[in-house]
N, C-alpha and C positions, 0 to 999 in steps of 0.2 A: 210723131204720129201724123205723118203726111198723108194726104189723100183721103182722110176720114173727116166727115163733117160732124163735129161735136157741138155745133151751135144749139141744138135742141136739148142737150144735157145741161141740167142746172148745175151751178157752182157747188152747191152743197153735196150733190151726188158725186161729183168729181173728187172732192176732198175725202168723202167717205170711202170711195173706191181706192184712192191712193193710200189711205191710212191702212186698209186691210190687205193690200197687195204689196206693200213695200216691206223692207226689212227693218223699218223703224221700230225701235223698242223704247218705251219710256224708261227714265232712270230707275223708277221703282221696280220695273220689271227685271232690270239687270241685277238688282240686289236680291230678288226672290230666289229661294231655294227650289230648284226644279226637280230635285230627287224625290222619289216616293217615300213617304213616311211609314209605309206598311212593311212588315216583316214577311208577309205572305208572298209566295212565289207568283209569277205571272200565270195566267190561265193557260193550261196546256191545250194544244190543238188536238181534237179527238182523232182516233184512228180512222182511216178512210172507210173501213168496213162498217162504221157506226153511222153512216149517213143514211138518209131516207131511201136512196136508191143506189146502194153500193154495187161495185163490180163483184162478180162472183168470187174471184180470187181474193179480193180484200175481205169479203164477208167470211169466206172459209178460213182465212188466216186469223181473223179475230175470234171466230168460234173455236179454233184450235187452241189459241192462247187461253181463252176462258176455260176450256176443258182441262188444260194443263194446270191451271190455278186450282180448279176444283179437285183434281186428282191429288195434287200436293197437299191440299187441306185434309183430304180423306186419309192420306198416308200418315200425316202428322197426328191426326186423331187416333188412328189405329196404333201408332207408336206409343202415344201417351197411354192408351188403354192397355197395351201389352206391358209397359213398364210400371204401371201402377196396379190396377185391378187384376190383370192377368198373372202377375207374379205370385199372388197369394192365393191359397186354396179357399174354396167356398166353405162356409160353416159346416155343411154336411160332410165335406171331404176332409175337414181339419182333423188332426190327430186328437184322440181322446184316450181315456185310461185303457180301454179295451184294446185299441190298436197299438198303444205303447207296450202293453203287456205281451201281445202276440209278437211284436218286433223284438223285444228283449228275450223272449223265450225260444227263439229260433236256435236250434242246435242243442237244446237242453231237453232230452226226452222226459225227464221227471216232471217237467212243467207243462208237458203236452205240446212242446214245440216240435216242428218238423225238422228232420235231419237234412242239412244241405247236401245236395248231390255232388259227389266228387268224381 
């Protein structure tokens, strides 16, 4: 450090600065496990469209992605509805004795059934 007048800096300050700017590590520090002990992933960087003042293209892109997620959720909900509740008739439309008798009587005139058209 030639050409710099360090006479005004105290010795304690020089030692402190040298300690924190050098690559010196104490023995205990070398033995320490530097790996993270958590199983959680690192924090993800948010999409550029989620900033306070995003570019229009970034904002439109994140809105499109959000809309697609919501549409997929709605499709899944409709699929579940179709495969569960929609498969079975309502109680008012469910077969009963009267509808069963009419169905079985089709083609038998003595029972009042209609004749199928040939």
